[in-house]
N, C-alpha and C positions, 0 to 999 in steps of 0.2 A: 710754742704753747708753756708757759712757764711754770703751771701747778698740774703738774700731771700725777702728781703721788695723790695730793685732792681730788683728783677726777678719777685714780684707779681706785682708791680707798672708797669711794661711790660704788665703782664699780663690782668689788669684792660686796660690799654688800645688799648689792642687787644680784648678785651671784648666790650668797646663801638666802634670799629670798628665793630664787628660781629653785634650789634645793627645796623649801620649805612647800613650793608648790608642785613639787614633781613628788613631794613625799606626801602628802594631801591627796593627786590623782592617785597613787600607787597602795595609798589603805582605801581609799574605795573602790579599789579594781581587788586586790588582795579579800577585802570583806564581800565582795559576788556584789556589790553595787552596781546599776549602770551607770555608765558612763558614756557620755556624750563623745562625740567626734569634735566639736564646737569648744570644749574646754580644753582636748587636748591638744590640739594646733595652736589656742590662744597660747599655752604654755610652754609648745615647744616653739613657737613664735618672739616669745618673750625670753626665753633660755636660750637660744642662738643669738639674737640678736645682743645681749646684752654682754658674750660672750666672745661677738664678732668688735664691738664695742672697746672692748676692752684689751684686744687684741692691736686695734687702730690705735688708742693711747699710747701704748707701750712701745711701738715702730721704732722709736729713737732711742729707745732705752738699751743700755750692753745687755740685759737677760733678754733681749726682743727673744729671741730660740724657745728661753724656758718658755715664757710669758704662752707663748704659741702654742709650747707641745702641752702647757699645761692646762688652759682653755680647752684645747683642744680633749683634751681627755674628761674635763666637766662636760663639753658638748654630747660626748660618748656616753658618758654616765646619767646625763640627765635626759636624754634620749631615749635609753632604753629605758629609765625608770616610767617614761609616760608610755613608752608605747609597747611593752609588754604585756601578752596578756595573763591573766590569771594563774598561774602555775596549781598543779596538780596534785 
């Protein structure tokens, strides 16, 4: 695949959008709104899928170990934003 950089740039945009979605869920949780499980699952699947696709795109890169580490941390942060309950 020749245009890995352009594909990875689109994955960066999708990752930012995933953080925006997760932050919206987090804000609703912190306000005390009722957040159903369906939006949480959909947001979680979107965030994980974007990170996995970004990792697969950049596997041939000389920085692949850094990309894997970075996207693993991103998956953990986004999952925490989605699944943690409201703080006391």
